[in-house]
C-alpha positions in Angstrom: -11.4 33.3 33.4 -14.2 34.9 35.4 -15.9 38.2 34.8 -14.1 39.6 37.9 -10.7 38.5 36.4 -11.7 40.1 33.1 -12.6 43.4 34.9 -9.3 43.3 36.8 -7.2 42.9 33.6 -9.1 45.6 31.8 -8.7 48.0 34.8 -5.0 47.2 35.1 -4.6 47.8 31.3 -6.6 51.0 31.5 -8.9 49.6 28.8 -12.6 50.3 28.7 -15.2 47.7 27.8 -15.9 49.6 24.6 -12.2 49.8 23.6 -11.8 46.1 24.3 -14.8 45.3 22.2 -13.5 47.4 19.3 -10.1 45.7 19.6 -11.7 42.3 19.3 -14.3 43.2 16.8 -17.2 42.3 19.0 -20.0 44.4 20.5 -19.7 46.1 23.9 -22.8 44.1 24.9 -20.8 40.9 24.4 -18.1 42.1 26.7 -20.7 43.1 29.2 -22.2 39.6 29.1 -18.7 38.2 29.7 -18.2 40.5 32.7 -21.5 39.6 34.4 -21.0 35.9 33.8 -24.0 35.5 31.5 -21.7 34.2 28.7 -18.4 32.4 28.7 -15.4 34.4 27.6 -14.2 32.8 24.3 -10.7 31.2 24.4 -9.1 33.6 21.9 -10.3 36.7 23.8 -9.0 35.2 27.0 -5.6 34.4 25.4 -5.4 38.0 24.0 -6.2 39.5 27.4 -3.5 37.4 29.2 -1.0 38.4 26.5 -1.9 42.0 26.8 -1.7 41.8 30.6 1.8 40.2 30.3 3.2 43.0 28.2 5.6 45.5 29.8 3.6 48.7 30.5 5.3 50.7 27.8 4.4 48.2 25.1 0.9 47.8 26.4 0.4 51.5 26.4 1.7 51.7 22.8 -0.8 49.0 21.7 -3.7 50.8 23.4 -2.6 54.2 21.9 -2.6 52.6 18.5 -6.1 51.3 19.1 -7.4 54.7 20.2 -5.8 56.5 17.3 -7.2 54.2 14.7 -10.4 55.5 13.2 -12.8 52.9 12.2 -13.2 53.0 8.4 -16.8 51.7 8.6 -19.4 53.9 10.2 -22.0 51.6 11.6 -25.3 52.7 12.9 -28.6 54.1 11.8 -29.1 55.9 8.5 -32.1 57.9 7.4 -32.9 57.3 3.8 -35.1 59.2 1.2 -35.7 57.6 -2.1 -37.5 58.2 -5.3 -38.2 56.6 -8.7 -40.4 57.4 -11.6 -43.6 56.2 -9.8 -43.1 57.4 -6.2 -41.0 58.4 -3.3 -40.5 57.4 0.4 -38.5 57.6 3.6 -37.0 54.9 5.8 -34.3 53.8 8.2 -31.4 51.5 7.4 -29.2 50.0 10.1 -25.6 48.7 9.4 -24.3 46.5 12.2 -21.5 43.9 12.1 -22.0 43.0 8.5 -25.7 43.0 8.7 -28.0 45.5 7.1 -31.7 45.8 8.0 -34.5 48.4 8.2 -37.9 49.5 7.2 -39.6 52.3 5.3 -42.7 54.3 5.9 -44.6 52.1 3.5 -43.8 49.0 5.6 -41.3 47.5 3.2 -38.7 45.5 5.3 -35.0 45.4 4.4 -32.9 42.4 5.4 -29.4 41.6 4.2 -25.8 42.4 4.7 -22.8 44.4 3.6 -19.1 43.9 3.0 -16.8 46.8 3.6 -14.0 47.1 1.0 -10.9 48.7 2.5 -9.5 49.5 -1.0 -12.5 51.4 -2.3 -13.9 52.7 1.0 -17.4 51.6 0.1 -19.8 49.2 1.8 -21.3 46.8 -0.8 -24.9 46.3 0.3 -27.1 43.4 -0.7 -30.7 43.6 0.5 -33.9 41.7 0.2 -36.9 44.0 0.1 -40.1 42.4 1.3 -43.4 44.1 0.4 -46.6 43.4 2.3 -49.7 42.6 0.1 -50.9 45.6 -1.8 -47.9 47.7 -0.8 -47.0 49.9 -3.8 -43.3 50.0 -4.8 -41.7 53.3 -5.8 -41.0 51.7 -9.2 -44.7 51.2 -9.9 -45.5 47.6 -9.0 -48.1 46.4 -6.5 -49.1 42.8 -5.9 -52.1 41.4 -3.9 -49.7 39.0 -2.1 -46.4 39.4 -0.2 -43.4 39.6 -2.5 -39.7 40.4 -2.4 -36.8 41.4 -4.6 -33.1 41.4 -4.1 -31.3 44.7 -4.6 -27.7 45.9 -4.4 -25.8 49.2 -4.1 -22.6 50.8 -2.8 -22.6 53.2 0.2 -19.8 55.4 1.4 -20.1 54.9 5.2 -17.3 57.4 5.9 -19.6 60.3 4.9 -22.3 61.9 7.0 -24.6 62.0 3.9 -24.5 61.0 0.3 -26.4 59.7 -2.7 -26.5 56.3 -4.3 -28.4 54.4 -7.0 -30.2 51.2 -6.0 -30.1 48.6 -8.8 -33.2 46.4 -9.0 -33.7 43.2 -11.0 -36.8 44.5 -12.6 -35.2 47.4 -14.4 -35.8 50.7 -12.8 -33.1 52.2 -10.5 -34.0 54.1 -7.4 -32.3 57.3 -6.4 -31.5 57.3 -2.7 -30.2 60.0 -0.4 -28.8 58.8 2.9 -27.9 60.6 6.1 -26.0 59.1 9.1 -28.3 59.5 12.2 -26.5 57.9 15.1 -24.4 55.0 16.3 -26.1 52.0 17.8 -26.3 51.7 21.6 -23.7 49.6 23.3 -26.2 47.7 25.5 
């Protein structure tokens, strides 16, 4: 299937690139790359498109209406965070995207890891590696003259615009964090 054929099927179905991406669980950028021919359309996506195109119009419209009504349970995007512990405080940005979690704070600490959204609890279970540059003080009172890292975990309710959580660390102190949803990620 070519990008032009993909565009024709989406147009005939009245389906936007963003809706198609959401339906397949891929990014809009991936669909855009398929449409311009920079990336091959995966076989399962092509098969689904052909099936969708073969449906009678009333069934196709029912499927698309169901897609548009369904609210995504996981709010991905950029989150502003403010945190404090007994020895300090700070601010940063955390990004949640397709199971990945990453970010940085004003002190230069890098966050890398992932999350798993639990449909039953409505929480995203985050696991992050925090990497500190040499001589960067941690909010829980530790500073090393070399780069160092710790693994942390927490639960975040991504359905909320803002909230609080406690970040568990392997070295004892917990960190109180306030988060606020800032924006979704750009499609391209």
